[in-house]
LUMSETOR-738524 format. One record per residue (C-alpha): residue number from 1; residue in one letter; chain; x, y, z. Coordinates in Angstrom, 3 decimals, padded with zeros to 6 digits. Example, Ala and Ser with C-alpha at 12.3 -4.5 7.8 and 13.67 -1.06 7.14 Angstrom:
LUMSETOR-738524
{1, A, A, {012.300, -004.500, 007.800}}
{2, S, A, {013.670, -001.060, 007.140}}
***
This chain:
LUMSETOR-738524
{1, X, A, {009.192, 007.112, 011.623}}
{2, X, A, {008.115, 003.284, 011.060}}
{3, X, A, {006.903, 001.062, 007.583}}
{4, X, A, {005.841, -002.106, 006.530}}
{5, X, A, {007.023, -003.783, 003.296}}
{6, X, A, {004.237, -005.656, 001.584}}
{7, X, A, {005.128, -007.574, -001.693}}
{8, X, A, {003.472, -007.804, -004.837}}
{9, X, A, {001.380, -011.141, -004.021}}
{10, X, A, {-000.367, -009.383, -001.294}}
{11, X, A, {-002.779, -007.423, -003.585}}
{12, X, A, {-005.986, -008.724, -004.503}}
{13, X, A, {-008.242, -007.917, -007.858}}
{14, X, A, {-011.757, -008.226, -007.516}}
{15, X, A, {-013.636, -008.983, -010.208}}
{16, X, A, {-015.826, -005.614, -010.688}}
{17, X, A, {-012.194, -003.813, -010.797}}
{18, X, A, {-009.496, -002.904, -013.268}}
{19, X, A, {-007.077, -002.041, -010.319}}
{20, X, A, {-005.519, -004.279, -007.415}}
{21, X, A, {-006.194, -003.572, -003.593}}
{22, X, A, {-004.384, -003.376, -000.380}}
{23, X, A, {-006.589, -003.655, 003.166}}
{24, X, A, {-003.656, -002.675, 006.216}}
{25, X, A, {-005.714, -003.104, 009.225}}
{26, X, A, {-005.503, -000.268, 011.189}}
{27, X, A, {-003.741, -001.533, 014.308}}
{28, X, A, {-000.932, -002.168, 012.308}}
{29, X, A, {-000.983, 001.344, 011.024}}
{30, X, A, {-002.451, 003.548, 013.196}}
{31, X, A, {-004.001, 007.415, 012.173}}
{32, X, A, {-000.518, 009.155, 011.507}}
{33, X, A, {-000.230, 009.843, 007.645}}
{34, X, A, {000.892, 006.904, 005.561}}
{35, X, A, {003.561, 007.507, 002.820}}
{36, X, A, {003.948, 004.686, -000.418}}
{37, X, A, {007.255, 003.630, -002.231}}
{38, X, A, {007.806, 000.981, -004.306}}
{39, X, A, {010.865, -001.024, -003.733}}
{40, X, A, {013.408, -000.849, -006.447}}
{41, X, A, {016.200, -002.294, -005.296}}
{42, X, A, {018.313, -002.490, -001.824}}
{43, X, A, {017.211, 000.696, 000.280}}
{44, X, A, {016.301, 001.972, -002.915}}
{45, X, A, {012.436, 003.302, -003.762}}
{46, X, A, {010.818, 005.447, -005.840}}
{47, X, A, {007.584, 007.351, -005.850}}
{48, X, A, {004.610, 005.378, -006.752}}
{49, X, A, {001.020, 007.016, -008.542}}
{50, X, A, {-001.348, 005.029, -006.117}}
{51, X, A, {-005.429, 006.281, -003.979}}
{52, X, A, {-005.803, 005.587, -000.834}}
{53, X, A, {-009.333, 004.433, 001.165}}
{54, X, A, {-009.405, 005.750, 004.376}}
{55, X, A, {-012.212, 004.051, 006.832}}
{56, X, A, {-011.603, 003.460, 010.456}}
{57, X, A, {-010.408, 000.092, 010.647}}
{58, X, A, {-008.187, 000.078, 007.405}}
{59, X, A, {-006.594, 002.082, 004.775}}
{60, X, A, {-007.531, 000.368, 001.455}}
{61, X, A, {-004.159, 000.719, -001.163}}
{62, X, A, {-005.568, 000.982, -005.069}}
{63, X, A, {-003.094, 000.577, -007.731}}
{64, X, A, {-002.864, -000.028, -011.301}}
{65, X, A, {-000.310, -002.810, -011.553}}
{66, X, A, {000.844, -004.762, -008.292}}
{67, X, A, {004.338, -003.444, -006.861}}
{68, X, A, {006.322, -003.819, -004.514}}
{69, X, A, {005.986, -000.863, -001.857}}
{70, X, A, {006.678, 000.116, 001.199}}
{71, X, A, {004.237, 002.398, 003.794}}
{72, X, A, {005.953, 004.226, 005.845}}
{73, X, A, {003.741, 006.240, 008.921}}
***
């Protein structure tokens, strides 16, 4: 399994929503199922609430508050 780490600064907040968004191009993660966890410390990760919009060219992760995350794929 591969992964990519993102900081909370990677998220953007559009004016028309109260959620924070992170776009990941499909060429970075492919079409496999992804799993997302919040980074709590050195090699310590927790389950987290999130929503995913799955498009052909990107995956958009939506969260109520930005967090440091690890995306496993």
